[in-house]
C-alpha positions, -999 to 999 in steps of 0.1 A, spaced: -130 83 302 -166 93 307 -164 97 344 -131 116 343 -139 145 319 -119 173 341 -87 152 336 -96 146 300 -99 183 293 -67 189 311 -47 165 290 -62 179 258 -55 215 268 -18 205 273 -16 188 238 -33 217 221 -10 243 236 10 264 208 -9 244 182 -27 261 152 -59 280 158 -80 257 137 -69 227 158 -77 248 191 -111 256 176 -120 219 176 -113 215 215 -148 205 223 -149 179 192 -117 163 205 -128 159 242 -161 146 230 -145 119 206 -125 106 236 -150 106 262 -179 92 242 -163 72 211 -126 62 218 -134 32 241 -159 18 215 -133 22 187 -107 3 207 -131 -25 215 -138 -27 177 -104 -28 167 -93 -53 193 -120 -76 181 -109 -78 146 -100 -111 133 -67 -100 118 -38 -78 127 -8 -76 150 -13 -94 184 -2 -60 203 -32 -40 210 -8 -5 209 2 -18 175 -32 -24 161 -44 10 173 -13 28 157 -17 10 125 -57 17 123 -49 54 129 -63 58 166 -29 63 181 3 80 168 27 55 151 55 47 176 90 33 169 103 22 136 82 9 109 62 -23 117 53 -38 83 87 -52 77 89 -87 64 117 -112 63 126 -134 35 145 -165 52 172 -180 30 182 -203 61 171 -217 94 175 -195 123 192 -208 155 170 -217 184 178 -187 202 189 -165 174 168 -133 169 166 -116 147 176 -142 123 210 -136 106 201 -156 74 173 -130 59 164 -102 37 139 -76 48 117 -55 29 85 -34 37 54 -56 32 43 -34 1 77 -42 -15 75 -77 -4 44 -89 -19 65 -84 -50 101 -89 -45 96 -120 -23 66 -136 -41 71 -174 -53 96 -174 -82 112 -141 -76 149 -139 -74 171 -117 -52 208 -111 -48 225 -107 -15 264 -111 -9 270 -123 -47 244 -153 -40 211 -155 -59 182 -166 -37 148 -178 -51 117 -172 -33 95 -205 -32 69 -199 -4 58 -183 28 72 -190 63 74 -172 95 91 -174 128 83 -157 165 98 -157 197 83 -180 225 99 -185 257 131 -171 248 132 -194 216 128 -191 179 99 -211 169 80 -215 136 43 -199 136 17 -224 125 -3 -204 98 24 -181 77 -3 -167 56 -23 -151 83 -60 -144 83 -77 -143 47 -98 -114 38 -120 -109 8 -110 -79 -15 -128 -68 -47 -107 -56 -77 -115 -41 -111 -91 -42 -139 -111 -18 -160 -115 11 -139 -87 2 -111 -111 3 -82 -107 -17 -48 -131 -26 -22 -121 -41 10 -158 -52 20 -168 -65 -14 -200 -84 -3 -216 -108 -29 -215 -84 -57 -204 -100 -92 -199 -68 -110 -180 -36 -103 -198 -10 -80 -181 18 -98 -181 11 -136 -205 -20 -135 -181 -45 -155 -185 -81 -149 -157 -93 -171 -131 -71 -155 -143 -74 -119 -133 -102 -94 -136 -111 -58 -106 -126 -43 -92 -140 -9 -62 -119 2 -35 -123 29 -5 -104 44 20 -131 48 40 -130 79 71 -139 61 86 -158 31 112 -181 23 139 -195 -3 150 -229 -11 177 -224 15 205 -231 -7 212 -202 -32 233 -202 -61 263 -181 -74 254 -150 -90 264 -149 -127 249 -114 -136 216 -125 -145 182 -132 -128 147 -134 -132 130 -109 -110 91 -101 -118 75 -79 -94 36 -80 -102 19 -58 -74 -7 -33 -84 2 1 -79 -14 16 -48 -50 19 -46 -73 37 -23 -105 28 -3 -119 58 12 -144 65 42 -173 83 37 -162 114 58 -134 135 43 -132 171 45 -138 190 15 -125 223 -2 -131 240 -35 -98 257 -48 -101 271 -83 -113 244 -106 -105 217 -81 -124 197 -54 -99 187 -28 -105 162 -2 -83 151 26 -84 129 57 -76 93 70 -80 65 41 -67 29 35 -43 22 8 -41 -12 -8 -14 -28 -31 -24 -64 -43 -1 -90 -62 -27 -114 -75 -2 -132 -99 -17 -115 -130 -51 -127 -120 -42 -163 -113 -34 -158 -77 -8 -180 -57 -14 -216 -45 4 -227 -13 7 -262 -2 21 -277 31 46 -304 25 61 -328 50 96 -317 65 95 -285 47 91 -254 68 62 -231 61 41 -234 27 56 -240 -6 45 -228 -40 22 -254 -58 29 -235 -91 65 -239 -87 66 -275 -78 43 -282 -109 66 -263 -132 88 -292 -141 120 -269 -152 118 -247 -122 112 -276 -97 142 -296 -110 163 -266 -109 153 -256 -71 151 -294 -61 116 -290 -49 94 -320 -36 70 -338 -57 32 -335 -51 1 -343 -70 -18 -316 -87 -48 -323 -70 -35 -320 -33 -53 -297 -9 -39 -263 -12 -45 -223 -4 -53 -201 -33 -50 -164 -24 -35 -131 -35 -7 -113 -17 -19 -78 -1 -2 -51 17 -25 -24 34 -24 4 58 -40 34 71 -26 68 65 -33 104 54 -45 109 19 -52 140 -5 -77 135 -34 -76 162 -63 -105 160 -90 -118 187 -114 -151 205 -105 -162 209 -141 -141 188 -166 -138 202 -203 -167 186 -220 -145 179 -250 -118 158 -230 -127 122 -223 -111 117 -188 -126 84 -179 -99 64 -164 -109 32 -182 -91 47 -212 -55 39 -211 -49 74 -225 -70 91 -197 -54 69 -169 -21 79 -182 -30 116 -181 -42 112 -145 -9 95 -134 10 122 -149 -9 148 -132 -6 126 -99 33 126 -102 34 163 -115 13 169 -81 38 150 -62 68 169 -75 51 202 -65 43 187 -30 79 175 -23 91 208 -33 67 226 -10 68 205 20 107 199 13 105 158 17 117 130 -2 96 119 -31 93 82 -17 73 98 14 42 103 -8 24 76 -29 4 83 -62 -26 67 -75 -60 73 -94 -92 68 -76 -123 60 -98 -157 72 -90 -192 66 -106 -210 97 -118 -244 102 -139 -223 106 -171 -202 75 -164 -167 71 -145 -147 101 -134 -116 100 -115 -94 119 -91 -59 115 -83 -45 110 -48 -14 114 -28 -9 95 4 16 94 31 38 63 26 42 63 64 18 39 84 -8 62 100 4 90 81 28 119 88 3 146 83 16 158 50 -15 151 28 -39 165 54 -18 195 56 -18 200 18 -57 196 19 -59 231 38 -73 256 14 -46 283 20 -19 253 17 -35 240 -14 -33 277 -29 5 274 -23 8 241 -40 -10 253 -73 15 280 -72 44 254 -72 25 236 -99 25 268 -121 61 272 -113 72 237 -123 50 238 -154 69 269 -165 102 250 -161 89 220 -181 78 241 -210 114 254 -214 131 221 -206 156 204 -228 171 170 -225 208 165 -239 202 200 -256 171 189 -277 135 201 -270 119 172 -245 87 160 -259 84 133 -234 90 128 -197 124 122 -183 144 118 -151 149 155 -149 113 160 -146 84 134 -140 101 102 -140 122 87 -110 132 53 -99 102 46 -78 78 52 -107 95 31 -134 64 6 -136 43 35 -149 64 43 -179 81 23 -208 
């Protein structure tokens, strides 16, 4: 790349043709990055201990190359053995990893074809020499994560700190080992669905881990930041984590917690093991690099406490986040599911402040949030906010004045975990 600058310039010029003037103005920066930084970045990503085996997929998921093909974070819940040459397996349920860490977590129940399936552990299969074979480590690599239940912060490189870097809490901060499982399994039997089941999604709502370099704009009373960021969802079993154990003649790893629960173990016909058996204790995680937009107040009113550690303040930030998403969806003409919403806490001299963030749900981003972060586009977004606000002020629900959110305004199926 360094020795073939003229060819790099020719390719860059072709790709920049008919694009926006602001992108064309960065031509030299693009060429410099390709010739002097790209190769080192590829080496760095290739050396990561975790991630997909294919280099092209690693580079796409880390934001270096454009995403290709269909979503790659799909995970299977196997409810039966696949055939030796069967691929993809027929006896499976598939979900995106961000949903799977809740819907497929041990103890969760799902209905398929009038049959109730119960998740009991992790399991993965792969193709090898034209055959379908079981992977040796369905949990995948373990990575440390720091979580704070007080300010809702997340850190992907927590180090040895025993307190939250943002709010300094000891009691609410914990370091944990997290995995992104390669797949999940049921008891392979299933039961007739009688109309009721125990389904308990436990994952946190998306949290954001930011790089230091984000573009910044000041628009009206808002500080607007945008760029690439890492979005993380964690299911830590309400702070208890999950315990997995290997049992002879059982594919994958089974949930030790289900095995030691006498009632559920009997119902599912699980094997017996001693409580002290060696096991893996981990949280289930889903993370991906994507485009993000952060919006915060430049000078918050001194008479309003917006510290996200307070439940009322966090609820206000989240409501504003979903309000912002409504305006963004209208402006961009996209589905609401294409944008995630969350709160990002930050330390200040006065205590803890917050920003709301929107993040593209697509891996590597679709460009929505970085587009919204441009000053002239954010001005249009504010105009949409004003318009929707006027609609809300005159909103009625079943003929009565609406004093809460409803499914005609802020609520929708995807944000059910956030409201009663």
